[in-house]
A tleap script that builds the chain and sets N, CA, C and O, in Angstrom:
source leaprc.protein.ff14SB
mol = sequence {
  NMET PHE VAL PRO LEU LEU ILE PRO GLU TYR
  LYS ALA VAL VAL CYS SER ALA ASN PHE ASN
  SER TRP ASN ASP ARG VAL ALA GLY THR THR
  LEU PRO ASN GLY TYR MET PHE GLY GLY GLN
  TYR GLU ILE PHE ASP PHE ASP LEU ALA ASN
  THR PHE ASP HIE ASN ASP MET VAL ARG LEU
  ILE ALA PRO ARG PRO PHE MET VAL GLU ARG
  GLY HIE ASN ASP GLY VAL ALA LYS SER GLU
  HIE VAL ALA PHE GLU PHE GLY LYS VAL ARG
  HIE TYR TYR ASP MET TYR LEU LYS THR PRO
  GLU ARG VAL GLU ILE LEU PHE LEU PRO GLY
  GLY HIE LEU PRO TYR VAL THR PRO ILE LEU
  PRO PHE MET ASP LYS TRP LEU LYS CLYS
}
set mol.1.N position { 19.306 75.106 -2.378 }
set mol.1.CA position { 18.556 75.680 -1.460 }
set mol.1.C position { 17.535 74.712 -0.734 }
set mol.1.O position { 17.159 74.900 0.423 }
set mol.2.N position { 17.101 73.593 -1.581 }
set mol.2.CA position { 16.110 72.896 -1.097 }
set mol.2.C position { 16.748 71.565 -0.239 }
set mol.2.O position { 16.161 71.159 0.764 }
set mol.3.N position { 17.845 71.005 -0.663 }
set mol.3.CA position { 18.411 69.925 0.055 }
set mol.3.C position { 18.673 70.179 1.548 }
set mol.3.O position { 18.229 69.464 2.446 }
set mol.4.N position { 19.446 71.279 1.725 }
set mol.4.CA position { 19.788 71.246 3.219 }
set mol.4.C position { 18.483 71.407 4.144 }
set mol.4.O position { 18.484 71.164 5.350 }
set mol.5.N position { 17.556 71.776 3.535 }
set mol.5.CA position { 16.270 71.905 4.473 }
set mol.5.C position { 15.706 70.589 4.903 }
set mol.5.O position { 14.881 70.474 5.809 }
set mol.6.N position { 16.230 69.539 4.156 }
set mol.6.CA position { 15.757 68.249 4.430 }
set mol.6.C position { 16.710 67.448 5.160 }
set mol.6.O position { 16.326 66.405 5.688 }
set mol.7.N position { 18.136 67.895 5.264 }
set mol.7.CA position { 19.306 67.113 5.797 }
set mol.7.C position { 19.729 67.832 6.774 }
set mol.7.O position { 20.437 68.779 6.428 }
set mol.8.N position { 19.515 67.694 8.028 }
set mol.8.CA position { 20.068 68.469 9.146 }
set mol.8.C position { 21.624 68.118 9.375 }
set mol.8.O position { 22.367 68.835 10.046 }
set mol.9.N position { 21.987 67.046 8.800 }
set mol.9.CA position { 23.537 66.561 8.924 }
set mol.9.C position { 24.409 67.588 8.301 }
set mol.9.O position { 25.585 67.647 8.660 }
set mol.10.N position { 23.961 68.381 7.429 }
set mol.10.CA position { 24.753 69.418 6.676 }
set mol.10.C position { 25.284 70.370 7.763 }
set mol.10.O position { 24.467 70.958 8.472 }
set mol.11.N position { 26.525 70.546 7.926 }
set mol.11.CA position { 26.933 71.605 8.851 }
set mol.11.C position { 27.093 72.913 8.451 }
set mol.11.O position { 27.233 73.782 9.312 }
set mol.12.N position { 27.093 73.209 7.195 }
set mol.12.CA position { 27.239 74.512 6.636 }
set mol.12.C position { 26.792 74.486 5.220 }
set mol.12.O position { 26.906 73.458 4.553 }
set mol.13.N position { 26.263 75.633 4.715 }
set mol.13.CA position { 25.536 75.542 3.309 }
set mol.13.C position { 25.949 76.838 2.508 }
set mol.13.O position { 25.891 77.955 3.022 }
set mol.14.N position { 26.337 76.629 1.313 }
set mol.14.CA position { 26.810 77.578 0.438 }
set mol.14.C position { 25.844 77.435 -0.688 }
set mol.14.O position { 25.638 76.367 -1.266 }
set mol.15.N position { 25.159 78.769 -1.018 }
set mol.15.CA position { 24.323 78.723 -2.197 }
set mol.15.C position { 25.110 79.495 -3.455 }
set mol.15.O position { 25.446 80.679 -3.423 }
set mol.16.N position { 25.305 78.693 -4.426 }
set mol.16.CA position { 26.139 79.327 -5.416 }
set mol.16.C position { 25.413 79.608 -6.698 }
set mol.16.O position { 24.813 78.704 -7.279 }
set mol.17.N position { 25.456 81.015 -7.221 }
set mol.17.CA position { 24.771 81.322 -8.172 }
set mol.17.C position { 23.452 81.250 -8.382 }
set mol.17.O position { 22.993 81.121 -9.517 }
set mol.18.N position { 22.782 81.320 -7.412 }
set mol.18.CA position { 21.235 80.916 -7.388 }
set mol.18.C position { 20.560 81.943 -6.439 }
set mol.18.O position { 19.436 82.281 -6.809 }
set mol.19.N position { 20.967 82.450 -5.411 }
set mol.19.CA position { 20.263 83.162 -4.292 }
set mol.19.C position { 19.653 84.561 -4.958 }
set mol.19.O position { 20.333 85.339 -5.626 }
set mol.20.N position { 18.379 84.715 -4.680 }
set mol.20.CA position { 17.725 85.897 -4.968 }
set mol.20.C position { 16.387 85.891 -4.300 }
set mol.20.O position { 16.104 85.084 -3.414 }
set mol.21.N position { 15.525 86.863 -4.771 }
set mol.21.CA position { 14.189 86.770 -4.553 }
set mol.21.C position { 13.477 85.927 -5.580 }
set mol.21.O position { 13.029 86.372 -6.636 }
set mol.22.N position { 13.407 84.590 -5.155 }
set mol.22.CA position { 12.818 83.615 -6.022 }
set mol.22.C position { 11.244 83.929 -6.632 }
set mol.22.O position { 10.869 83.765 -7.793 }
set mol.23.N position { 10.565 84.360 -5.637 }
set mol.23.CA position { 9.169 84.742 -5.985 }
set mol.23.C position { 9.060 85.880 -7.019 }
set mol.23.O position { 8.161 85.861 -7.860 }
set mol.24.N position { 9.934 86.829 -6.963 }
set mol.24.CA position { 10.076 87.772 -8.011 }
set mol.24.C position { 10.507 87.284 -9.201 }
set mol.24.O position { 9.932 87.646 -10.228 }
set mol.25.N position { 11.434 86.510 -9.247 }
set mol.25.CA position { 11.958 85.834 -10.355 }
set mol.25.C position { 11.005 84.870 -11.078 }
set mol.25.O position { 10.939 84.916 -12.307 }
set mol.26.N position { 10.332 84.079 -10.438 }
set mol.26.CA position { 9.267 82.996 -11.021 }
set mol.26.C position { 8.037 83.681 -11.391 }
set mol.26.O position { 7.460 83.517 -12.466 }
set mol.27.N position { 7.674 84.430 -10.486 }
set mol.27.CA position { 6.116 84.837 -10.775 }
set mol.27.C position { 5.963 86.418 -10.803 }
set mol.27.O position { 4.822 86.866 -10.920 }
set mol.28.N position { 7.069 87.321 -10.700 }
set mol.28.CA position { 6.852 88.719 -11.018 }
set mol.28.C position { 6.839 89.006 -12.379 }
set mol.28.O position { 7.122 88.185 -13.251 }
set mol.29.N position { 6.509 90.180 -12.573 }
set mol.29.CA position { 6.456 90.814 -13.931 }
set mol.29.C position { 7.279 91.922 -14.160 }
set mol.29.O position { 7.182 92.633 -15.160 }
set mol.30.N position { 8.248 92.120 -13.076 }
set mol.30.CA position { 8.957 93.621 -13.242 }
set mol.30.C position { 10.374 93.307 -13.654 }
set mol.30.O position { 11.103 94.237 -13.999 }
set mol.31.N position { 10.804 92.106 -13.644 }
set mol.31.CA position { 12.154 91.645 -13.960 }
set mol.31.C position { 12.222 91.289 -15.325 }
set mol.31.O position { 11.402 90.488 -15.774 }
set mol.32.N position { 13.209 91.846 -16.130 }
set mol.32.CA position { 13.176 91.577 -17.512 }
set mol.32.C position { 13.842 90.190 -17.820 }
set mol.32.O position { 13.683 89.668 -18.924 }
set mol.33.N position { 14.596 89.591 -16.824 }
set mol.33.CA position { 14.918 88.149 -17.168 }
set mol.33.C position { 14.081 87.211 -16.181 }
set mol.33.O position { 14.500 86.110 -15.825 }
set mol.34.N position { 12.907 87.730 -15.788 }
set mol.34.CA position { 11.982 86.776 -14.943 }
set mol.34.C position { 11.343 85.595 -15.868 }
set mol.34.O position { 11.074 85.780 -17.055 }
set mol.35.N position { 11.167 84.568 -15.302 }
set mol.35.CA position { 10.650 83.332 -15.970 }
set mol.35.C position { 9.256 83.568 -16.531 }
set mol.35.O position { 8.838 82.804 -17.402 }
set mol.36.N position { 8.440 84.671 -16.047 }
set mol.36.CA position { 7.302 84.884 -16.826 }
set mol.36.C position { 7.326 85.088 -18.266 }
set mol.36.O position { 6.421 84.758 -19.033 }
set mol.37.N position { 8.581 85.736 -18.631 }
set mol.37.CA position { 8.736 85.989 -20.175 }
set mol.37.C position { 9.708 85.178 -20.753 }
set mol.37.O position { 10.077 85.411 -21.904 }
set mol.38.N position { 10.132 84.337 -20.166 }
set mol.38.CA position { 11.251 83.274 -20.717 }
set mol.38.C position { 10.597 81.891 -21.224 }
set mol.38.O position { 9.411 81.614 -21.042 }
set mol.39.N position { 11.417 81.156 -21.809 }
set mol.39.CA position { 10.809 79.930 -22.409 }
set mol.39.C position { 11.232 78.714 -21.350 }
set mol.39.O position { 11.228 77.553 -21.758 }
set mol.40.N position { 11.552 78.987 -20.144 }
set mol.40.CA position { 12.014 77.791 -19.245 }
set mol.40.C position { 10.829 77.365 -18.427 }
set mol.40.O position { 10.687 77.610 -17.229 }
set mol.41.N position { 9.934 76.659 -19.245 }
set mol.41.CA position { 8.681 76.107 -18.316 }
set mol.41.C position { 8.806 75.200 -17.282 }
set mol.41.O position { 7.899 74.966 -16.483 }
set mol.42.N position { 10.011 74.624 -17.265 }
set mol.42.CA position { 10.178 73.573 -16.173 }
set mol.42.C position { 10.511 74.094 -14.736 }
set mol.42.O position { 10.447 73.357 -13.752 }
set mol.43.N position { 10.876 75.435 -14.676 }
set mol.43.CA position { 11.431 76.022 -13.666 }
set mol.43.C position { 10.359 76.092 -12.498 }
set mol.43.O position { 10.794 76.000 -11.350 }
set mol.44.N position { 9.234 76.219 -12.659 }
set mol.44.CA position { 8.261 76.513 -11.576 }
set mol.44.C position { 8.166 75.324 -10.550 }
set mol.44.O position { 8.317 74.131 -10.816 }
set mol.45.N position { 7.958 75.741 -9.638 }
set mol.45.CA position { 7.727 74.671 -8.244 }
set mol.45.C position { 6.350 74.928 -7.738 }
set mol.45.O position { 6.077 76.094 -7.454 }
set mol.46.N position { 5.466 74.029 -7.588 }
set mol.46.CA position { 4.211 74.190 -7.118 }
set mol.46.C position { 3.900 74.922 -5.972 }
set mol.46.O position { 4.128 74.355 -4.904 }
set mol.47.N position { 3.424 76.072 -5.940 }
set mol.47.CA position { 2.698 76.864 -4.795 }
set mol.47.C position { 4.075 77.382 -4.025 }
set mol.47.O position { 3.947 77.690 -2.840 }
set mol.48.N position { 5.341 77.489 -4.619 }
set mol.48.CA position { 6.513 77.798 -3.826 }
set mol.48.C position { 6.282 79.223 -3.517 }
set mol.48.O position { 6.485 79.576 -2.356 }
set mol.49.N position { 5.869 80.136 -4.425 }
set mol.49.CA position { 5.760 81.693 -4.338 }
set mol.49.C position { 4.750 81.948 -2.919 }
set mol.49.O position { 4.897 82.943 -2.209 }
set mol.50.N position { 3.797 80.966 -2.666 }
set mol.50.CA position { 3.000 81.203 -1.660 }
set mol.50.C position { 3.426 80.562 -0.312 }
set mol.50.O position { 2.629 80.459 0.620 }
set mol.51.N position { 4.558 80.187 -0.250 }
set mol.51.CA position { 5.265 79.424 0.949 }
set mol.51.C position { 6.404 79.969 1.414 }
set mol.51.O position { 6.496 80.534 2.504 }
set mol.52.N position { 7.546 79.783 0.399 }
set mol.52.CA position { 9.026 80.364 0.802 }
set mol.52.C position { 9.607 80.955 -0.240 }
set mol.52.O position { 9.479 80.523 -1.386 }
set mol.53.N position { 10.331 82.046 0.076 }
set mol.53.CA position { 11.170 82.581 -0.778 }
set mol.53.C position { 12.729 82.202 -0.276 }
set mol.53.O position { 12.907 81.437 0.671 }
set mol.54.N position { 13.692 82.739 -0.917 }
set mol.54.CA position { 15.001 82.166 -0.514 }
set mol.54.C position { 15.479 82.523 0.920 }
set mol.54.O position { 16.146 81.743 1.600 }
set mol.55.N position { 15.131 83.625 1.286 }
set mol.55.CA position { 15.443 84.112 2.616 }
set mol.55.C position { 14.549 83.461 3.887 }
set mol.55.O position { 14.902 83.458 5.066 }
set mol.56.N position { 13.370 82.944 3.369 }
set mol.56.CA position { 12.614 82.108 4.158 }
set mol.56.C position { 13.298 80.720 4.420 }
set mol.56.O position { 13.276 80.137 5.505 }
set mol.57.N position { 13.941 80.247 3.219 }
set mol.57.CA position { 14.430 78.767 3.216 }
set mol.57.C position { 15.787 79.020 4.037 }
set mol.57.O position { 16.163 78.063 4.714 }
set mol.58.N position { 16.454 80.012 4.063 }
set mol.58.CA position { 17.588 80.162 4.914 }
set mol.58.C position { 17.183 80.034 6.381 }
set mol.58.O position { 17.823 79.302 7.135 }
set mol.59.N position { 16.229 80.670 6.755 }
set mol.59.CA position { 15.500 80.718 8.326 }
set mol.59.C position { 15.275 79.111 8.524 }
set mol.59.O position { 15.498 78.596 9.620 }
set mol.60.N position { 14.909 78.495 7.624 }
set mol.60.CA position { 14.770 76.920 7.734 }
set mol.60.C position { 16.091 76.159 8.090 }
set mol.60.O position { 16.214 75.352 9.012 }
set mol.61.N position { 17.108 76.571 7.161 }
set mol.61.CA position { 18.488 76.127 7.301 }
set mol.61.C position { 19.137 76.625 8.723 }
set mol.61.O position { 19.887 75.844 9.306 }
set mol.62.N position { 18.908 77.693 9.195 }
set mol.62.CA position { 19.492 78.275 10.531 }
set mol.62.C position { 19.247 77.391 11.600 }
set mol.62.O position { 18.246 76.675 11.646 }
set mol.63.N position { 20.074 77.413 12.409 }
set mol.63.CA position { 21.228 78.307 12.921 }
set mol.63.C position { 22.604 77.852 12.082 }
set mol.63.O position { 23.700 78.317 12.394 }
set mol.64.N position { 22.468 77.065 11.180 }
set mol.64.CA position { 23.740 76.388 10.406 }
set mol.64.C position { 24.274 77.730 9.711 }
set mol.64.O position { 23.571 78.665 9.326 }
set mol.65.N position { 25.542 77.635 9.640 }
set mol.65.CA position { 26.193 78.702 8.807 }
set mol.65.C position { 25.743 78.807 7.444 }
set mol.65.O position { 25.295 77.773 6.949 }
set mol.66.N position { 25.771 79.822 6.757 }
set mol.66.CA position { 25.138 79.967 5.238 }
set mol.66.C position { 26.055 81.051 4.521 }
set mol.66.O position { 26.488 82.034 5.122 }
set mol.67.N position { 26.262 80.835 3.441 }
set mol.67.CA position { 27.014 81.727 2.629 }
set mol.67.C position { 26.320 81.836 1.377 }
set mol.67.O position { 25.574 80.916 1.041 }
set mol.68.N position { 26.485 82.937 0.576 }
set mol.68.CA position { 26.023 83.267 -0.810 }
set mol.68.C position { 27.337 83.507 -1.507 }
set mol.68.O position { 28.135 84.335 -1.071 }
set mol.69.N position { 27.572 82.776 -2.607 }
set mol.69.CA position { 28.506 83.350 -3.421 }
set mol.69.C position { 27.864 83.868 -4.861 }
set mol.69.O position { 27.007 83.251 -5.494 }
set mol.70.N position { 28.363 84.922 -5.178 }
set mol.70.CA position { 27.623 85.724 -6.130 }
set mol.70.C position { 28.447 86.370 -7.127 }
set mol.70.O position { 29.109 87.337 -6.750 }
set mol.71.N position { 28.529 85.971 -8.443 }
set mol.71.CA position { 29.184 86.662 -9.550 }
set mol.71.C position { 28.372 88.003 -10.000 }
set mol.71.O position { 27.153 87.972 -10.169 }
set mol.72.N position { 29.079 89.073 -10.162 }
set mol.72.CA position { 28.371 90.400 -10.579 }
set mol.72.C position { 27.838 90.136 -11.970 }
set mol.72.O position { 26.702 90.546 -12.210 }
set mol.73.N position { 28.495 89.520 -12.897 }
set mol.73.CA position { 27.858 89.247 -14.165 }
set mol.73.C position { 27.103 88.157 -14.418 }
set mol.73.O position { 27.067 87.702 -15.561 }
set mol.74.N position { 26.311 87.517 -13.267 }
set mol.74.CA position { 25.415 86.409 -13.346 }
set mol.74.C position { 24.300 86.923 -13.894 }
set mol.74.O position { 23.928 87.986 -13.397 }
set mol.75.N position { 23.605 86.443 -14.848 }
set mol.75.CA position { 22.403 86.893 -15.360 }
set mol.75.C position { 21.223 86.491 -14.604 }
set mol.75.O position { 20.137 87.011 -14.864 }
set mol.76.N position { 21.335 85.660 -13.740 }
set mol.76.CA position { 19.994 85.295 -12.710 }
set mol.76.C position { 19.332 86.371 -12.129 }
set mol.76.O position { 18.111 86.519 -12.076 }
set mol.77.N position { 20.232 87.150 -11.674 }
set mol.77.CA position { 19.480 88.524 -10.867 }
set mol.77.C position { 20.778 89.506 -10.961 }
set mol.77.O position { 21.941 89.234 -11.258 }
set mol.78.N position { 20.163 90.757 -10.600 }
set mol.78.CA position { 21.335 91.865 -10.462 }
set mol.78.C position { 21.816 91.682 -9.031 }
set mol.78.O position { 21.048 91.291 -8.152 }
set mol.79.N position { 23.027 91.955 -8.818 }
set mol.79.CA position { 23.729 91.960 -7.474 }
set mol.79.C position { 23.047 92.734 -6.410 }
set mol.79.O position { 23.022 92.240 -5.283 }
set mol.80.N position { 22.446 93.977 -6.639 }
set mol.80.CA position { 21.534 94.631 -5.849 }
set mol.80.C position { 20.318 93.923 -5.345 }
set mol.80.O position { 19.919 94.129 -4.199 }
set mol.81.N position { 19.689 93.063 -6.191 }
set mol.81.CA position { 18.721 92.211 -5.784 }
set mol.81.C position { 19.074 91.150 -4.797 }
set mol.81.O position { 18.409 90.873 -3.799 }
set mol.82.N position { 20.313 90.520 -5.215 }
set mol.82.CA position { 20.771 89.484 -4.399 }
set mol.82.C position { 21.115 90.132 -2.851 }
set mol.82.O position { 20.685 89.637 -1.809 }
set mol.83.N position { 21.865 91.182 -2.921 }
set mol.83.CA position { 22.108 91.670 -1.690 }
set mol.83.C position { 20.914 92.096 -0.807 }
set mol.83.O position { 20.915 91.913 0.411 }
set mol.84.N position { 19.838 92.705 -1.517 }
set mol.84.CA position { 18.585 92.834 -0.863 }
set mol.84.C position { 18.041 91.745 -0.098 }
set mol.84.O position { 17.641 91.915 1.053 }
set mol.85.N position { 18.002 90.454 -0.777 }
set mol.85.CA position { 17.404 89.509 -0.256 }
set mol.85.C position { 18.251 88.938 0.849 }
set mol.85.O position { 17.745 88.505 1.884 }
set mol.86.N position { 19.691 88.942 0.591 }
set mol.86.CA position { 20.702 88.579 1.668 }
set mol.86.C position { 20.471 89.416 2.890 }
set mol.86.O position { 20.700 88.898 3.983 }
set mol.87.N position { 20.021 90.712 2.823 }
set mol.87.CA position { 19.985 91.674 3.861 }
set mol.87.C position { 18.891 91.118 4.898 }
set mol.87.O position { 18.980 91.352 6.103 }
set mol.88.N position { 17.876 90.382 4.346 }
set mol.88.CA position { 16.778 89.788 5.231 }
set mol.88.C position { 17.473 88.633 5.956 }
set mol.88.O position { 17.079 88.370 7.092 }
set mol.89.N position { 18.524 87.877 5.387 }
set mol.89.CA position { 19.099 86.920 6.027 }
set mol.89.C position { 19.934 87.262 7.160 }
set mol.89.O position { 19.952 86.624 8.213 }
set mol.90.N position { 20.758 88.490 6.858 }
set mol.90.CA position { 21.654 88.931 7.561 }
set mol.90.C position { 20.733 89.525 8.856 }
set mol.90.O position { 21.103 89.143 9.966 }
set mol.91.N position { 19.818 90.232 8.809 }
set mol.91.CA position { 18.915 90.751 9.814 }
set mol.91.C position { 18.579 89.556 10.826 }
set mol.91.O position { 18.667 89.655 12.050 }
set mol.92.N position { 18.240 88.581 10.231 }
set mol.92.CA position { 17.585 87.288 11.018 }
set mol.92.C position { 18.654 86.887 11.997 }
set mol.92.O position { 18.480 86.749 13.208 }
set mol.93.N position { 19.954 86.687 11.236 }
set mol.93.CA position { 21.007 86.133 12.065 }
set mol.93.C position { 21.584 87.111 13.017 }
set mol.93.O position { 22.077 86.766 14.091 }
set mol.94.N position { 21.517 88.320 12.611 }
set mol.94.CA position { 21.960 89.442 13.679 }
set mol.94.C position { 20.959 89.447 14.882 }
set mol.94.O position { 21.256 89.114 16.029 }
set mol.95.N position { 19.766 89.860 14.470 }
set mol.95.CA position { 18.808 90.156 15.348 }
set mol.95.C position { 18.219 89.028 16.297 }
set mol.95.O position { 18.016 89.227 17.495 }
set mol.96.N position { 17.993 87.965 15.729 }
set mol.96.CA position { 17.292 86.804 16.311 }
set mol.96.C position { 18.141 85.766 16.875 }
set mol.96.O position { 17.969 85.295 18.000 }
set mol.97.N position { 19.126 85.397 16.009 }
set mol.97.CA position { 19.920 84.396 16.448 }
set mol.97.C position { 21.127 84.888 17.291 }
set mol.97.O position { 21.713 84.188 18.117 }
set mol.98.N position { 21.417 86.120 16.996 }
set mol.98.CA position { 22.722 86.709 17.616 }
set mol.98.C position { 23.916 86.075 17.133 }
set mol.98.O position { 24.883 86.056 17.895 }
set mol.99.N position { 24.008 85.581 16.059 }
set mol.99.CA position { 25.227 84.908 15.352 }
set mol.99.C position { 25.543 85.532 14.116 }
set mol.99.O position { 25.406 84.781 13.151 }
set mol.100.N position { 25.912 86.645 13.870 }
set mol.100.CA position { 26.133 87.318 12.542 }
set mol.100.C position { 27.374 86.609 11.969 }
set mol.100.O position { 27.469 86.602 10.742 }
set mol.101.N position { 28.262 86.058 12.637 }
set mol.101.CA position { 29.350 85.488 12.008 }
set mol.101.C position { 29.191 84.396 11.317 }
set mol.101.O position { 30.098 83.952 10.613 }
set mol.102.N position { 27.840 83.735 11.448 }
set mol.102.CA position { 27.544 82.527 10.619 }
set mol.102.C position { 27.098 82.949 9.153 }
set mol.102.O position { 27.111 82.004 8.364 }
set mol.103.N position { 26.777 83.952 8.721 }
set mol.103.CA position { 26.175 84.310 7.367 }
set mol.103.C position { 27.379 85.219 6.729 }
set mol.103.O position { 28.122 85.947 7.387 }
set mol.104.N position { 27.409 85.058 5.551 }
set mol.104.CA position { 28.460 85.775 4.586 }
set mol.104.C position { 27.942 85.800 3.201 }
set mol.104.O position { 27.251 84.905 2.714 }
set mol.105.N position { 28.330 86.916 2.575 }
set mol.105.CA position { 27.931 86.860 1.029 }
set mol.105.C position { 29.243 87.260 0.444 }
set mol.105.O position { 29.937 88.083 1.041 }
set mol.106.N position { 29.659 86.696 -0.766 }
set mol.106.CA position { 30.715 86.948 -1.352 }
set mol.106.C position { 30.469 87.419 -2.931 }
set mol.106.O position { 29.855 86.778 -3.784 }
set mol.107.N position { 30.940 88.367 -3.046 }
set mol.107.CA position { 30.592 89.107 -4.416 }
set mol.107.C position { 31.957 88.918 -5.132 }
set mol.107.O position { 33.052 89.174 -4.631 }
set mol.108.N position { 31.719 88.411 -6.438 }
set mol.108.CA position { 33.064 88.232 -7.351 }
set mol.108.C position { 32.790 88.645 -8.589 }
set mol.108.O position { 31.623 88.809 -8.944 }
set mol.109.N position { 33.896 88.878 -9.454 }
set mol.109.CA position { 33.619 89.647 -10.658 }
set mol.109.C position { 32.905 88.804 -11.906 }
set mol.109.O position { 32.382 89.367 -12.868 }
set mol.110.N position { 32.963 87.522 -11.747 }
set mol.110.CA position { 32.589 86.682 -12.775 }
set mol.110.C position { 31.080 86.418 -13.002 }
set mol.110.O position { 30.249 87.201 -12.540 }
set mol.111.N position { 30.727 85.346 -13.694 }
set mol.111.CA position { 29.212 85.164 -13.910 }
set mol.111.C position { 28.552 83.867 -13.072 }
set mol.111.O position { 28.780 83.553 -11.904 }
set mol.112.N position { 27.800 83.316 -13.887 }
set mol.112.CA position { 27.091 82.197 -13.371 }
set mol.112.C position { 27.773 81.014 -12.997 }
set mol.112.O position { 27.374 79.980 -13.533 }
set mol.113.N position { 28.782 80.932 -12.138 }
set mol.113.CA position { 29.536 79.795 -11.878 }
set mol.113.C position { 29.713 79.599 -10.392 }
set mol.113.O position { 29.610 80.529 -9.591 }
set mol.114.N position { 30.006 78.254 -10.030 }
set mol.114.CA position { 30.569 77.983 -8.548 }
set mol.114.C position { 31.851 78.345 -8.542 }
set mol.114.O position { 32.524 78.043 -9.527 }
set mol.115.N position { 32.419 79.012 -7.523 }
set mol.115.CA position { 33.706 79.497 -7.078 }
set mol.115.C position { 34.108 78.785 -6.003 }
set mol.115.O position { 33.731 79.099 -4.874 }
set mol.116.N position { 34.874 77.802 -6.218 }
set mol.116.CA position { 35.282 76.839 -5.291 }
set mol.116.C position { 36.488 77.511 -4.342 }
set mol.116.O position { 36.354 77.717 -3.136 }
set mol.117.N position { 37.415 77.744 -4.940 }
set mol.117.CA position { 38.522 78.497 -4.006 }
set mol.117.C position { 38.054 79.387 -3.008 }
set mol.117.O position { 38.247 79.120 -1.821 }
set mol.118.N position { 37.372 80.571 -3.411 }
set mol.118.CA position { 36.949 81.632 -2.457 }
set mol.118.C position { 36.075 81.061 -1.295 }
set mol.118.O position { 36.174 81.537 -0.164 }
set mol.119.N position { 35.237 80.060 -1.575 }
set mol.119.CA position { 34.443 79.554 -0.252 }
set mol.119.C position { 35.287 78.573 0.576 }
set mol.119.O position { 34.819 78.159 1.637 }
set mol.120.N position { 36.472 78.184 0.172 }
set mol.120.CA position { 37.106 77.340 1.126 }
set mol.120.C position { 37.329 77.695 2.519 }
set mol.120.O position { 37.175 76.891 3.438 }
set mol.121.N position { 37.726 79.018 2.684 }
set mol.121.CA position { 37.869 79.546 4.213 }
set mol.121.C position { 36.678 79.280 4.966 }
set mol.121.O position { 36.700 78.617 6.003 }
set mol.122.N position { 35.534 79.826 4.423 }
set mol.122.CA position { 34.136 79.562 5.143 }
set mol.122.C position { 33.962 78.225 5.402 }
set mol.122.O position { 33.712 77.931 6.571 }
set mol.123.N position { 34.051 77.161 4.416 }
set mol.123.CA position { 33.788 75.849 4.630 }
set mol.123.C position { 34.795 75.300 5.688 }
set mol.123.O position { 34.445 74.446 6.503 }
set mol.124.N position { 36.038 75.808 5.652 }
set mol.124.CA position { 36.957 75.068 6.516 }
set mol.124.C position { 36.747 75.671 7.958 }
set mol.124.O position { 36.942 74.927 8.919 }
set mol.125.N position { 36.371 76.943 8.158 }
set mol.125.CA position { 36.020 77.510 9.499 }
set mol.125.C position { 34.793 76.752 10.164 }
set mol.125.O position { 34.750 76.612 11.387 }
set mol.126.N position { 33.826 76.280 9.352 }
set mol.126.CA position { 32.575 75.741 10.077 }
set mol.126.C position { 32.683 74.175 9.900 }
set mol.126.O position { 31.995 73.474 10.642 }
set mol.127.N position { 33.458 73.620 9.016 }
set mol.127.CA position { 33.591 72.005 8.971 }
set mol.127.C position { 34.572 71.656 9.990 }
set mol.127.O position { 34.450 70.539 10.492 }
set mol.128.N position { 35.353 72.270 10.318 }
set mol.128.CA position { 36.537 71.741 11.386 }
set mol.128.C position { 35.974 72.002 12.797 }
set mol.128.O position { 36.688 71.588 13.710 }
set mol.129.N position { 35.158 72.436 13.044 }
set mol.129.CA position { 34.411 72.508 14.338 }
set mol.129.C position { 34.052 71.232 15.025 }
set mol.129.O position { 33.437 71.257 16.091 }
savepdb mol mol.pdb
quit
């Protein structure tokens, strides 16, 4: 999520196994798998919760094509939470950019993995232009 913000030459972006409401995950107290209750002390990014959530970062990536690939068994977040955060992205591309074809979300049955084969049509579509 961070690198494409800085490299405008990236033609399309896929977020694999990480897209969610980062602010809720890092600083919230309602998610049972949130970092406030875990031992992952190195995960915090200084002042990120006051600046950008994942949907905000995608707005900075826009208007480039963006895809989320999500395994339903990924312990990072529930699929419902990922879909809710992605809805904000879809709304932005639909209503403000008028390019809904540039964003996709792909739900798969697996876990916290990068799924290369299913994203190839998306990348092929946008990188061959």
